[in-house]
N, C-alpha and C positions, 0 to 999 in steps of 0.2 A: 961778311957784314957790309951792307951798303950804307953810304952816307946820304940820307934823304932830307931834303928841305921841303917843308910845307909852307905855302903862303896862303894866308886867310885873313879876312878883315877883322874878325874877332876870334878870340880863343879863350874859352872858359868852360869849366865843367858844369853840367846841369843847366846850360843855357836854354832859353825858351825857343830859340830858333833851330830849325832842322839842319841848316848848313853848319851851324856851330857845333851841334851834336856830332854830325858826320866828321868834322875836322878833328874834334877831340877823340872820337872813337878810332879814326885812322891813325892818328899819332900814337895813341896808346897801344894799338895792336902792332903797328910796325916797329915800335921801340922794343918789342920783345926780342927781336932778332936783328935789329939794325940800329944805327946811330941816327936819331931823328932830331932835327932842329926845326922849330916853328918860328917863322917871321910873321909878326902880327902887330896890331896897333895897341896903344895903351887904353883903348876905349872899352868900357863895359856895357854902355847903353848904345844900342844901334840907332836910336832916334837922333840923339845929339852928337854922338861920337866924342863926348867929353872925355878928356884924359883922366882916368881914375886909377889905373894900375901904374906902378912905378916903371919908368923906362929902363932899358938895359937888359942884361942877360941874367937868367936864373934857371934852376933845374927844378922840375916838379914831376914826380912819378917817372923818373928816367927820361923825361922829355926836356930837352934844352930849348928854352924860349928866349927869343930876343924881341922885346917890345919897343916900338918906335912911337914917338909922340905924334899926335894928330895936330896939324898946324892950324886948322880952323874947325870950329864946331859946325854942325849942319843946321841950316834953317830950312825946314821942310817947305814952307810957302815959297821961298826963293827958289829952291830946287825944282819944285813943280812948275813955277813960272818959267824958269830957264828951259826945262824940258819941253813945255808946250811951245815956246818960241822956236826951239830947234826943230820940233816935229812939223810946225807950220811951214817952215822954210824948205822942208824936204831935201832934195839933192843939192840945193843951193846953200845949205847951211855951212858956215865956215868952221874950220878946225878950232879956232879960238872959242867960238860959241859952244861947241861941243865939249871942249876941254873945261870951260867954265862950269858947265853942267856936271862933268865928271868930278871936278874938285868939290862941288857942292854935294854931290852924291856921296863922295868920300869912301872910307876915311882917308883924308888927304895926308899921306905919310911919305913925302918925297925922300926922306932919309932911308926908309925901308927899301924903296926902289933903287936908290944909290948903292945900298949894301948888297942887294941881290946882284946888281950889275957888276960890281967890282969883285965880289967874293964867291961867285957861283962855281968857280973851279974847285972850291973846297968840297963840293958835293958831287954825287954820282947821278942824282935824279931829283927833279923838282915836281911837286904835286901842287897845283894851283886850284883853290876851291872857291867857286862862285864867279861867274863870268861878269857880273855887273859892277864890281867895285874897283876903285882906283888902284889899289895895290896889285891886283891881277892884270887889269887892262894895261897899266903902265909898265909892268915887268915883262910881259910876254915878248915884245919886240926886241928886248935886250938879251934874251936867253940863247945861249950857244951850247948848252948841254941838254941831254934828254929830259923831256918834261911831258906831263900828262895833265889835261885840264878836266876838272870835275865841275861842269858848268852849273849844276843845280838849276837847269834852265826851265822856264815856263814862258809861254807866249805873252809878252807884256810890251808896252809902248817903247821903253828905252832901247830895246834890242834893234829897233828899226833905224837907229842912228848909225851913220857910217863909221863912227869911232869904234863901235863894237866889232867891226870886222877884224880888229886885232885879236879877238878871242875866238875866231873861227877860220878854219882853213882845212881843206881835205888832206893837207900834209900833216896836220896835228894829230895827236893821240888823245882820245877822250875816254872818260869813265862816266857812264850814265847810270842813273838810279833806276830807270825802267825803260822798256822798249818804246813806250809812248813818248817819253822825254826825247829820245833820239829822233823819233819820227817828226815831232813838232820842230825840233832843232833843224833837221834837214829841210823841212818845208819852208822854214823862215830864212835859212841861209841859201837855199836853192843849190845846195851841194850835197853830194853823197859822202857820208863819213867813211873813210877807208880803214882806219884803225881805231878800234874801240873795245871797251870792256863794259859789262853790265854788272854792277856790284851792289849799290845801295848801302845801307848800314844796318846795324843789328839792334835787336830788341831783347832786353833781359827777360828771361822767363820767370815771372813772379806769380804764376797762376795760383789762384785760390778758388776752389769750387764754391760758387754762390748760387742760391736758388731764389729767383725773384718771382716765380710763378704764383706764389701765395701772397705776394704783396699787393695791397690795394692801390698803391701809388706806383706810377711808372716814371722814372727819371731819365730824361734825355740829357746827354751832356755834350759839351764841346770842349776842346782842349786847344790852347794857344792864344796868341794875341787877338784881341777883339777890336777890329778896325775895318774901315770900309773896304780896303784892298783884299781882305780875307772873306768878303761876301756876307758879312754879318747884317748890314741893313736889310738886304733881301731876305735872309733867313728869318729875322725877327718879323718882317712883314708877312712871310708865308706862314709862320707859326701862329701868328695872331689871327690871320684869316681862317686857318684851319680850326683854331679854337672857337672862333665865332660861329662856325657851322656845326662843330661837333658838340659844343656845350659841355665838354669834359673838364672837370676840375682835378682829376686824379693824375693828369699828365703834366709834368713840369719840365722846364729847361734850366739846366745849371751850366753856366759858362765859367770854365776854369782858365784864368789868365787875366792879364792886365788890359785895361781899356785904353785905347789910344785914338785920338783925333775923331771922335764921334760921340753923339748923344746916345744914351741907352734908353730903351723903352721903360716906362714906369708901369710894369705889369706884374701883378702878384704871382704869376706863374713862371716868371723869368727871373733867375737869381744870378748874381755876379759875386764870385768868391775873391777876385783878385788873384795875384800870383800865389800858387800853393806849392808846398814841398813835394818832392818825388813820392814820399810815402803817402801823403794825403791824396795825391793824384791817383796813385794805384788803387787806394781805397775807394775813391769816388768812382773809378771805372768799374771796379768789382761790384759795386752796389747800384750800378746804373742798369737801364733796360737796353739802351743802344747808344751809339755815338753818332753825332752829326758832324760833318765837315762841309761847310758851305763855300769853301774857297774854289774859285775857278782856276787858280794858278798854283799848281803843285808839281814839284819834280819827283817827289817820293811819297810824302805824307806819313810821318812818324805816328801821328795821332791814331790813324786807323789801324796801324800795326799794334799799337799799345792796347787798343780795344780788342783786337782779334786774339792777342795772346791771353786775354782773360775770357775768351769765348763769347764776346759780345758782337752782335751784328752791327753793321754801319749803314748809314744813309748819307750819301754824298752828292755833291753837285756834279751833274753829268757833263757840265762844261769842262771839267778837268779830265782830259783823256787819260792821264796817268792813274787817277783814282778809279775811273771807270774800268780801265784795264786790269787793275788789281782786283776789283770786284768780280769781273768776268773770269779771270784765271782762278781765283780762289773759291768762287761761289760763296763768298762770305758777306755780301752786302748788296744793297740796291741803290739806285740813284734817281734823282729828280731833275727836271729841266725847266719847270715853271711852277706857279702856285698850285695849279690843279694836280699835276703829277706828284707834287710834294704831299698834298692832302691825301690823295688816294693811296700812295705808297706807304705813308705813315699809318693810315688806317689799316692797311693790309698787314703790316708788321705787328701792330698792336692787337689785332684780332686773331692772328695766327701765331700763337706763341711757340708752337712746336717748330714751325718753319723758321721763326726768328732764332730759336735756340740752335737749330741745325746750321744756319748761316754762320753763327758765332763759332761753332765747332769746326766748320770748314775753314774759317779764317785762321783759327789757331794752327791747324795743320799746315796751312800755307806759309805762315810765319816760321814755323819750326823747320820746314823744308828749305826755306830760302833766306831767312834773315836772322839766324842765330849767330852768336859770336864766332863759333867754329866755322860756319860757312863763309862768313865775311873774311875771317883770317885766311882761309885757304885761297879765296879769290884775290886778296891783296898780295899775298905771297907770290901767287902766279903772275900778277901784274909786274911786280918787281923783277921776278926771274926772266920774264919775257922781254921786258924793256932793257934789262942790263945783261941778258944772257949772251 
């Protein structure tokens, strides 16, 4: 039985973020045959990093958690201003300026980093989840025991800062969610990764056979936070342009998730549900025609897997090489790159129901072959055995 430490910015069950789900899934699976400790923040909300969970140690589902208080809440406007200032200075940016950004990025938990530095010898292996956040960036230089980084990486501006070089080196071991994530990571770091695993996370099989072919209405859905960084302004623009030319009133878009930092369109064909329960989300997927994911920045995309497990086709942003790769390998979905390709691809899927159905069926087989709990358990156990063998 190995003693495993997981470091992650947030840790909670049924979180809306993919990295949070991955962290909880890994801790749950590894705790079946190992002694797992999770070091994380007291934050529940990723926007503010406000302390909402009690600090200190407690046990949940065989997982030992140690929560550390966040010393300052996050101001998104200030964080973006600091980031832009750092990026404008390029190679001349100072360490202090970068560290000020990293603190504002958060969650700023110096007590967590102190604990990891001093107590790491109590553990056999460290798993660090998310390359972007303070607990991971600040902990890596202090580690003297075996560790693996699960970067959940996508090509985004902060990674260009020199301070993030602490999270990449060809001497480190990585666990990527998809081959395309690794390729983008290597392209950005200008280094060839020497030691890595390809794992991802699992999707529960809650399949229910639904038949939408006789329905007069076609519901397109999105899952996850509705914010500019996830590509929603562009998606809303493309959908409304498509609707202007198609004149169809039987096709609606339903967005499942909380809205953050943006105005939403006042369109009778676009609906916003807010955050929904896991049960309601599954029901919405089952009763949808297909799923849209407009994000250009994905390291895995749980939402398209959740659609595929219900045999629903997906239409995704081609700028995300990860989602494009999933679609090509699975033959479970199509992708768009601009307003015109969005219009024509959506029309094709709506007009060719048999093909859309087949795409969804292909997607389900892809998930069952690669992203069930049994598959992920086997891969995680192999990771531990190889690194500690």
